[in-house]
FIFI-957020 format. One record per residue: residue in three letters; x negated, z, y of N, C-alpha, C in turn. Coordinates in steps of 0.1 Angstrom, whole numbers, padded with zeros to 4 digits, always signed. Atoms other than C-alpha are relative to their C-alpha. Layout:
! FIFI-957020
AlaXZYXZYXZY ...
***
This chain:
! FIFI-957020
Unk+0003+0010+0001+0261-0713-0273-0018+0001+0004 Unk+0013-0003-0003+0222-0715-0278-0006-0013+0012 Unk+0005+0010-0006+0200-0738-0253-0011+0000+0000 Unk+0017-0005+0002+0163-0741-0252-0002-0012+0014 Unk+0009+0009-0009+0147-0757-0218-0011+0001+0001 Unk+0012+0004+0001+0115-0773-0215+0000+0002+0012 Unk+0005+0001-0020+0096-0769-0180-0015-0006-0002 Unk+0013+0004-0002+0066-0791-0177-0005-0005+0014 Unk+0007+0009-0008+0044-0804-0152+0002-0012+0006 Unk+0003+0011-0006+0051-0833-0132-0012-0012-0005 Unk+0011+0006+0003+0030-0864-0137-0007+0002+0016 Unk+0008-0003-0010+0000-0864-0111-0002+0014+0002 Unk+0002-0012-0002+0003-0828-0109-0010+0008-0006 Unk+0009-0008+0009-0029-0811-0119+0001+0014-0005 Unk-0005-0010+0007-0030-0787-0147-0013+0004-0003 Unk+0013-0009-0001-0062-0766-0145+0002+0010-0016 Unk-0005-0010+0008-0046-0743-0172-0003-0009-0015 Unk-0001+0013+0011-0041-0778-0195-0015-0001-0004 Unk+0014+0005-0001-0077-0787-0187-0010+0011-0009 Unk+0005-0010+0010-0088-0750-0200+0000+0002-0014 Unk-0003+0000+0010-0073-0751-0231-0006-0010-0006 Unk+0007+0012+0009-0084-0787-0241-0013+0001+0001 Unk+0015-0003+0003-0121-0776-0232-0001+0011-0011 Unk+0004-0012+0007-0116-0746-0253+0006-0006-0017 Unk-0003+0005+0016-0100-0766-0282-0014-0010-0005 Unk+0010+0008+0005-0130-0792-0283-0012+0009+0000 Unk+0003-0010-0001-0151-0760-0280+0001+0006-0017 Unk-0003-0009+0014-0134-0747-0315-0004-0013-0006 Unk+0003+0010+0011-0142-0782-0333+0010-0008+0000 Unk-0013+0010+0000-0113-0803-0325-0003-0015+0014 Unk+0007+0010-0006-0134-0834-0306+0011-0010+0003 Unk-0010+0009-0006-0104-0856-0305+0012+0002+0008 Unk-0011-0003-0012-0078-0838-0283-0005+0000+0009 Unk+0000+0008-0014-0072-0852-0250+0009+0005+0011 Unk-0013+0004-0013-0049-0849-0221+0006+0013-0005 Unk-0008-0013-0001-0037-0814-0226+0010+0004+0009 Unk-0006-0007-0014-0009-0802-0206+0011+0010-0003 Unk-0002-0013+0003+0006-0772-0205+0014+0006+0006 Unk-0012+0003-0006+0043-0763-0199+0009+0018-0004 Unk-0006-0011+0003+0069-0732-0206+0016-0003-0008 Unk-0012-0002+0007+0100-0726-0228+0008+0012-0001 Unk-0007-0013+0000+0128-0705-0221+0012-0001-0013 Unk-0014-0001+0008+0154-0699-0254+0010+0008+0010 Unk-0008-0003-0005+0186-0689-0238+0012+0001-0007 Unk-0012-0001+0011+0220-0678-0256+0011+0003+0013 Unk-0014+0000-0011+0253-0687-0230+0013+0002-0008 Unk-0007-0006+0004+0282-0670-0237+0011-0011+0001 Unk-0010+0008-0002+0316-0695-0241-0002-0015-0008 Unk+0003+0014+0013+0321-0732-0261+0002-0014+0008 Unk-0002+0013-0005+0324-0756-0233-0018-0004+0005 Unk+0010+0005+0001+0291-0776-0233-0004-0008+0015 Unk+0002+0002-0011+0295-0791-0199-0003+0010+0006 Unk+0002-0007-0008+0299-0760-0184-0011+0006-0004 Unk+0014-0004+0000+0267-0748-0201-0011-0005+0005 Unk+0017+0008-0008+0244-0774-0191+0004-0001+0016 Unk+0001+0002-0014+0256-0772-0154-0003+0015+0005 Unk+0004-0013+0000+0253-0733-0156-0019+0000+0002 Unk+0012-0003+0001+0219-0735-0169-0012-0012+0009 Unk+0008+0009-0009+0208-0767-0147-0001+0010+0014 Unk+0003-0009-0010+0216-0741-0118-0009+0007-0005 Unk+0014-0008+0002+0193-0718-0133-0014-0003+0002 Unk+0015+0007-0002+0165-0743-0135-0002-0003+0018 Unk-0001+0001-0016+0171-0752-0098-0004+0012+0006 Unk+0000-0016-0008+0170-0714-0086-0010+0005-0005 Unk+0009-0010+0004+0145-0699-0108-0010-0006-0010 Unk+0004-0001+0010+0135-0712-0140-0015-0013+0001 Unk+0014+0013-0004+0112-0746-0125+0003+0000+0014 Unk+0004+0003-0014+0097-0753-0093+0000-0014-0001 Unk-0002+0013+0002+0112-0787-0091-0009-0005+0007 Unk+0013+0008-0004+0086-0798-0066-0012-0006-0007 Unk+0011+0008+0008+0059-0801-0092+0001+0002-0011 Unk-0005+0000+0014+0082-0795-0123+0012-0005-0006 Unk-0013+0005+0006+0102-0812-0146+0010+0012-0009 Unk-0005-0007+0010+0127-0798-0168+0012-0006-0010 Unk-0005+0010+0012+0149-0809-0203+0008+0016-0006 Unk-0008-0014+0006+0179-0787-0214+0002-0004-0012 Unk-0006+0006+0008+0188-0792-0251+0009+0017-0007 Unk-0012-0014+0005+0221-0771-0265+0003-0002-0014 Unk-0009+0002+0016+0232-0764-0297+0008+0012+0000 Unk-0010-0012+0008+0260-0742-0314-0007+0011-0005 
***
């Protein structure tokens, strides 16, 4: 079973990397871009066919390692 975890900063958390990307994009001739926020994407393969068990396992991965839940949110997408 394949899964994609998207980790993003929570609203209100400063994102200096996103601000640097925004400034660089404007410098490259994209003046209409604004409010860039950066994040992380993890593509995982989890053995088994039970989607609920896979989601539970991936949630545990996020809580323990993949996301800093104090400042980050995460979303899990599962496909077969």
